[in-house]
VMD Tcl script that draws the C-alpha trace (Angstrom):
set ca {
  {-161.67 -5.19 -110.77}
  {-158.41 -4.14 -109.22}
  {-156.47 -1.35 -110.82}
  {-152.93 -0.20 -110.28}
  {-151.90 3.40 -110.95}
  {-148.32 3.61 -112.16}
  {-146.67 6.87 -111.14}
  {-143.43 8.22 -112.57}
  {-141.51 10.34 -110.03}
  {-139.17 12.86 -111.58}
  {-136.46 14.32 -109.34}
  {-134.67 17.47 -110.41}
  {-131.20 18.00 -109.01}
  {-129.29 21.24 -109.17}
  {-125.52 21.29 -109.33}
  {-123.25 24.32 -108.79}
  {-121.33 25.30 -111.87}
  {-117.93 26.93 -111.95}
  {-118.16 29.98 -114.16}
  {-115.61 29.92 -116.96}
  {-115.57 30.58 -120.67}
  {-116.18 27.55 -122.86}
  {-113.52 26.57 -125.36}
  {-114.56 26.72 -129.05}
  {-114.99 22.93 -129.10}
  {-117.10 23.02 -125.94}
  {-119.23 25.81 -127.36}
  {-119.87 23.72 -130.46}
  {-120.88 20.65 -128.44}
  {-123.09 22.56 -126.01}
  {-124.76 25.10 -128.31}
  {-124.14 24.48 -132.01}
  {-124.39 20.73 -132.43}
  {-127.77 20.53 -130.59}
  {-129.00 23.43 -132.74}
  {-127.99 21.68 -135.96}
  {-129.56 18.40 -134.84}
  {-132.85 19.94 -133.69}
  {-133.33 22.65 -136.32}
  {-131.32 21.77 -139.44}
  {-130.37 18.18 -140.21}
  {-133.92 16.90 -140.64}
  {-133.86 18.62 -144.05}
  {-130.16 19.31 -144.62}
  {-128.66 15.82 -144.39}
  {-128.68 12.47 -146.12}
  {-128.43 11.52 -149.76}
  {-130.62 14.34 -151.08}
  {-130.42 17.27 -148.65}
  {-132.50 20.37 -149.30}
  {-130.61 22.79 -151.54}
  {-127.81 20.18 -151.69}
  {-126.61 21.60 -148.37}
  {-125.53 18.95 -145.87}
  {-125.18 20.31 -142.33}
  {-124.60 16.93 -140.70}
  {-120.82 17.05 -141.11}
  {-117.91 19.46 -141.16}
  {-117.17 18.70 -144.81}
  {-120.78 19.32 -145.80}
  {-120.83 22.64 -143.99}
  {-117.71 23.93 -145.75}
  {-118.76 22.55 -149.12}
  {-121.96 24.57 -149.12}
  {-124.96 23.99 -151.37}
  {-126.71 25.13 -154.54}
  {-126.53 28.78 -153.47}
  {-122.81 28.74 -152.82}
  {-120.48 28.42 -149.82}
  {-122.13 28.49 -146.40}
  {-119.34 30.45 -144.76}
  {-117.12 33.36 -145.66}
  {-114.22 32.64 -143.36}
  {-114.73 34.35 -140.02}
  {-116.82 37.13 -141.57}
  {-120.15 36.46 -139.89}
  {-122.32 38.96 -141.75}
  {-120.97 37.86 -145.14}
  {-121.68 34.18 -144.47}
  {-124.73 32.85 -146.29}
  {-125.53 30.52 -143.40}
  {-125.88 33.44 -141.00}
  {-127.74 35.59 -143.53}
  {-130.48 32.94 -143.78}
  {-130.90 32.93 -140.01}
  {-131.49 36.68 -139.64}
  {-133.16 37.68 -142.93}
  {-136.51 39.47 -142.89}
  {-137.54 37.62 -146.05}
  {-139.85 34.85 -144.85}
  {-139.23 32.91 -148.07}
  {-135.50 32.73 -147.31}
  {-135.63 32.46 -143.52}
  {-134.14 29.33 -141.97}
  {-135.50 27.31 -140.32}
  {-138.67 27.95 -142.37}
  {-141.28 29.80 -140.34}
  {-139.32 29.38 -137.10}
  {-136.92 32.22 -136.36}
  {-134.16 31.30 -133.94}
  {-134.06 32.98 -130.55}
  {-131.68 35.86 -129.90}
  {-129.54 33.57 -127.75}
  {-129.30 30.96 -130.52}
  {-128.38 33.58 -133.12}
  {-125.73 35.00 -130.78}
  {-124.28 31.51 -130.35}
  {-124.05 31.00 -134.12}
  {-122.42 34.42 -134.54}
  {-119.81 33.57 -131.91}
  {-119.19 30.18 -133.53}
  {-118.66 31.55 -137.04}
  {-116.47 34.39 -135.74}
  {-114.25 31.73 -134.15}
  {-113.83 30.02 -137.50}
  {-116.77 27.60 -137.16}
  {-114.78 24.95 -135.28}
  {-116.18 21.45 -135.66}
  {-114.40 18.83 -133.52}
  {-113.90 15.71 -135.58}
  {-111.55 13.71 -133.38}
  {-113.15 10.78 -131.62}
  {-113.31 10.98 -127.86}
  {-111.11 8.61 -125.90}
  {-112.95 5.43 -125.03}
  {-113.86 5.47 -121.36}
  {-113.18 2.26 -119.41}
  {-116.31 0.47 -118.23}
  {-117.01 1.07 -114.56}
  {-119.77 -1.42 -113.85}
  {-119.79 -0.75 -110.11}
  {-120.57 2.92 -110.65}
  {-122.85 2.36 -113.62}
  {-125.04 0.01 -111.62}
  {-125.93 2.96 -109.38}
  {-127.80 4.66 -112.23}
  {-131.21 5.75 -110.94}
  {-133.15 3.75 -113.53}
  {-131.51 0.50 -112.41}
  {-132.56 0.79 -108.78}
  {-135.35 -1.50 -107.52}
  {-138.57 0.11 -106.34}
  {-138.44 0.40 -102.58}
  {-141.27 0.77 -100.09}
  {-140.22 3.71 -97.88}
  {-141.03 3.81 -94.20}
  {-143.90 6.28 -93.61}
  {-142.79 9.20 -91.44}
  {-144.13 9.90 -87.98}
  {-146.58 12.78 -87.69}
  {-148.14 14.70 -84.84}
  {-151.73 14.60 -86.09}
  {-152.16 10.83 -86.38}
  {-155.95 11.09 -86.45}
  {-155.93 12.99 -89.76}
  {-154.15 10.21 -91.68}
  {-156.39 7.72 -93.43}
  {-153.63 6.05 -95.46}
  {-149.84 5.85 -95.34}
  {-149.68 8.32 -98.23}
  {-151.36 10.88 -95.96}
  {-148.40 10.57 -93.59}
  {-145.96 11.76 -96.24}
  {-148.19 14.71 -97.12}
  {-148.81 15.69 -93.52}
  {-145.14 15.38 -92.57}
  {-144.22 17.96 -95.22}
  {-147.02 20.24 -94.07}
  {-146.00 19.99 -90.43}
  {-142.38 20.71 -91.35}
  {-143.55 23.85 -93.15}
  {-145.72 24.89 -90.21}
  {-149.01 24.53 -92.05}
  {-151.92 22.17 -91.63}
  {-154.36 20.41 -93.95}
  {-157.48 22.20 -95.10}
  {-160.95 20.94 -94.32}
  {-162.36 18.04 -96.30}
  {-164.20 18.98 -99.49}
  {-167.96 18.54 -99.56}
  {-169.27 15.39 -101.27}
  {-170.21 17.09 -104.54}
  {-166.78 18.69 -104.86}
  {-165.08 15.38 -104.03}
  {-167.07 13.58 -106.74}
  {-166.15 16.21 -109.33}
  {-162.46 16.08 -108.45}
  {-162.08 12.31 -108.40}
  {-164.01 11.92 -111.66}
  {-161.87 14.54 -113.39}
  {-158.68 13.00 -111.99}
  {-159.44 9.47 -113.18}
  {-161.33 10.05 -116.42}
  {-160.68 13.65 -117.43}
  {-164.44 14.15 -117.58}
  {-166.91 15.74 -115.15}
  {-169.50 13.48 -113.50}
  {-172.79 13.14 -115.32}
  {-176.07 14.30 -113.80}
  {-177.06 10.68 -113.13}
  {-173.71 9.96 -111.46}
  {-174.14 13.00 -109.22}
  {-177.64 11.91 -108.28}
  {-176.57 8.32 -107.55}
  {-173.73 9.47 -105.33}
  {-175.93 11.93 -103.45}
  {-178.41 9.12 -102.77}
  {-175.72 6.72 -101.53}
  {-175.03 7.65 -97.91}
  {-173.27 4.42 -96.95}
  {-169.70 4.23 -95.67}
  {-168.67 2.56 -98.95}
  {-170.08 5.26 -101.24}
  {-166.72 6.82 -102.10}
  {-165.05 3.43 -102.59}
  {-167.82 2.38 -104.98}
  {-167.28 5.54 -107.04}
  {-163.54 4.91 -107.30}
  {-164.06 1.24 -108.24}
  {-166.56 2.25 -110.91}
  {-164.23 4.88 -112.38}
  {-161.19 2.57 -112.41}
  {-163.24 -0.08 -114.23}
  {-164.49 2.39 -116.84}
  {-163.40 2.72 -120.44}
  {-162.91 6.45 -119.85}
  {-160.22 5.70 -117.26}
  {-158.38 3.45 -119.73}
  {-158.57 6.14 -122.41}
  {-157.19 8.80 -120.09}
  {-154.30 6.77 -118.70}
  {-153.40 5.22 -122.05}
  {-152.27 8.75 -122.90}
  {-149.43 8.35 -120.40}
  {-147.89 5.47 -122.33}
  {-148.72 6.95 -125.74}
  {-146.82 10.10 -124.77}
  {-143.82 8.03 -123.66}
  {-143.96 6.08 -126.93}
  {-144.21 9.44 -128.81}
  {-147.41 8.33 -130.52}
  {-148.99 10.59 -133.13}
  {-151.66 10.25 -135.79}
  {-149.25 11.70 -138.36}
  {-145.90 10.66 -139.82}
  {-143.81 13.39 -138.20}
  {-141.65 14.14 -141.25}
  {-141.55 17.39 -143.21}
  {-145.05 16.86 -144.64}
  {-146.49 15.37 -141.42}
  {-149.01 13.33 -143.38}
  {-151.83 11.48 -141.56}
  {-151.31 7.81 -140.72}
  {-154.88 6.42 -140.61}
  {-153.76 2.99 -139.38}
  {-152.09 4.49 -136.29}
  {-155.41 4.41 -134.46}
  {-155.22 0.62 -134.22}
  {-152.16 0.89 -132.01}
  {-153.74 3.65 -129.92}
  {-156.88 1.56 -129.38}
  {-154.73 -1.48 -128.56}
  {-153.04 0.39 -125.71}
  {-156.43 1.50 -124.41}
  {-157.73 -2.08 -124.59}
  {-154.69 -3.36 -122.66}
  {-155.27 -0.93 -119.79}
  {-159.01 -1.60 -119.84}
  {-158.28 -5.34 -119.53}
  {-155.86 -4.64 -116.64}
  {-153.03 -6.34 -118.51}
  {-149.91 -6.88 -116.35}
  {-147.12 -4.49 -117.27}
  {-144.58 -7.23 -118.04}
  {-146.96 -8.85 -120.52}
  {-147.79 -5.44 -121.99}
  {-144.11 -4.65 -122.53}
  {-143.35 -8.03 -124.11}
  {-146.11 -7.49 -126.67}
  {-144.96 -3.93 -127.37}
  {-141.44 -5.10 -128.16}
  {-141.98 -8.55 -129.65}
  {-145.65 -9.02 -130.46}
  {-144.85 -9.98 -134.05}
  {-142.47 -12.70 -132.82}
  {-145.16 -14.08 -130.51}
  {-147.52 -14.25 -133.47}
  {-144.95 -16.05 -135.59}
  {-144.17 -18.60 -132.88}
  {-147.84 -19.43 -132.31}
  {-149.62 -18.97 -135.66}
  {-152.90 -20.42 -134.37}
  {-153.13 -18.17 -131.32}
  {-156.38 -16.13 -131.54}
  {-154.56 -13.25 -129.84}
  {-152.09 -12.82 -132.71}
  {-153.92 -9.81 -134.12}
  {-153.50 -8.01 -130.80}
  {-149.87 -9.11 -130.53}
  {-149.02 -7.74 -133.96}
  {-150.85 -4.45 -133.44}
  {-148.90 -3.91 -130.20}
  {-145.64 -3.60 -132.14}
  {-146.93 -0.31 -133.46}
  {-144.83 0.92 -130.54}
  {-141.80 0.31 -132.77}
  {-143.38 0.72 -136.20}
  {-144.91 4.15 -135.57}
  {-141.63 5.94 -135.09}
  {-140.84 9.34 -136.56}
  {-140.17 9.35 -140.30}
  {-137.24 11.07 -142.02}
  {-137.65 11.62 -145.76}
  {-140.23 10.14 -148.11}
  {-140.63 6.47 -148.97}
  {-138.16 6.67 -151.88}
  {-135.47 8.59 -150.05}
  {-136.21 7.56 -146.48}
  {-133.28 8.05 -144.14}
  {-133.56 4.61 -142.57}
  {-130.58 5.09 -140.26}
  {-132.25 8.12 -138.70}
  {-135.56 6.28 -138.39}
  {-133.86 3.38 -136.62}
  {-131.90 5.77 -134.40}
  {-135.12 7.51 -133.37}
  {-136.69 4.15 -132.55}
  {-133.72 3.15 -130.39}
  {-133.92 6.48 -128.57}
  {-137.63 5.97 -127.83}
  {-137.15 2.41 -126.58}
  {-134.21 3.40 -124.39}
  {-136.03 6.27 -122.70}
  {-139.37 4.53 -122.25}
  {-138.23 1.10 -121.05}
  {-134.75 1.54 -119.56}
  {-134.54 5.13 -118.38}
  {-131.53 5.70 -120.65}
  {-131.13 8.49 -123.21}
  {-129.44 6.30 -125.80}
  {-129.76 8.98 -128.47}
  {-126.99 11.00 -126.82}
  {-124.53 8.17 -127.46}
  {-125.09 8.47 -131.19}
  {-122.54 11.28 -131.45}
  {-120.45 11.08 -128.28}
  {-119.90 9.22 -125.04}
  {-122.73 9.93 -122.64}
  {-121.83 12.33 -119.84}
  {-124.33 10.98 -117.33}
  {-125.99 7.70 -118.37}
  {-124.05 4.40 -118.42}
  {-124.18 3.98 -122.19}
}
mol new
graphics top color blue
foreach p $ca { graphics top sphere $p radius 0.5 }
foreach p [lrange $ca 0 end-1] q [lrange $ca 1 end] { graphics top cylinder $p $q radius 0.2 }
display resetview
């Protein structure tokens, strides 16, 4: 059975920055707003925020909560909001059980001392530049690069070896000697299944001295359930799968395992990626269109990709808009290479959203 290993190549680019002091509005957007989103608004937002303190808006911040105003003008140390961030009382510390870093506390101090500016004017709508936007990295077709030329042609067994050796030759180093057969078996088994080879597998490989011995091991591992379980984790991580609800209580979701097992089954069956993605996004629609299809159970389970998103609030006071926003963010990142969540609050600085 043929297997295809999908690899995600992440390229990190560094850009020179011109050193200058941020304006109060820039400091809020770069340091304070992300802090509020990541550490505060999960509890302090919505219809019934904790302590009746809503930190999702400027008006909510200045209104304060059950314990009084959040701010005392520009007096940092007299502001209740700051007191809760630096208190030694674990019962009063915010966020609960997770003290902010010194850099984060310093940023909040600077923000309050500046009058807690909170930009509320909408940014000017940027004109669509489709020519430039089409150059976004995620929109580029996969290309087959030309393998580089190398000096030690005899060492290369595959075209991939040429890329490795070219980098080594450029650095003035050479490849190490081949691993012995037992070491090779241990490495390839761990790479593809996450498990060491069994005693029987080691004995079988040692007894197989044919030229196809290594290829047979790889074919066996790629066709194994253990391989499917290991590489299903790649997609489950992208889909932000968890066995729990992800809200404040983080309660178990026993039914989540059906989705997890469905992803494993799809990889084990060598399902084409386009079919896999269609079922993830629209499996319930497929089931509705073809009610007699025996695969409808699998189709419906596949939409756990959307259904098993992070929860905000309990069933009675669920913040549905945040749940939907989180789902959109997951779909955008995992299928389009776009961080759509950034466009929730402002125009995206980098992605064509």
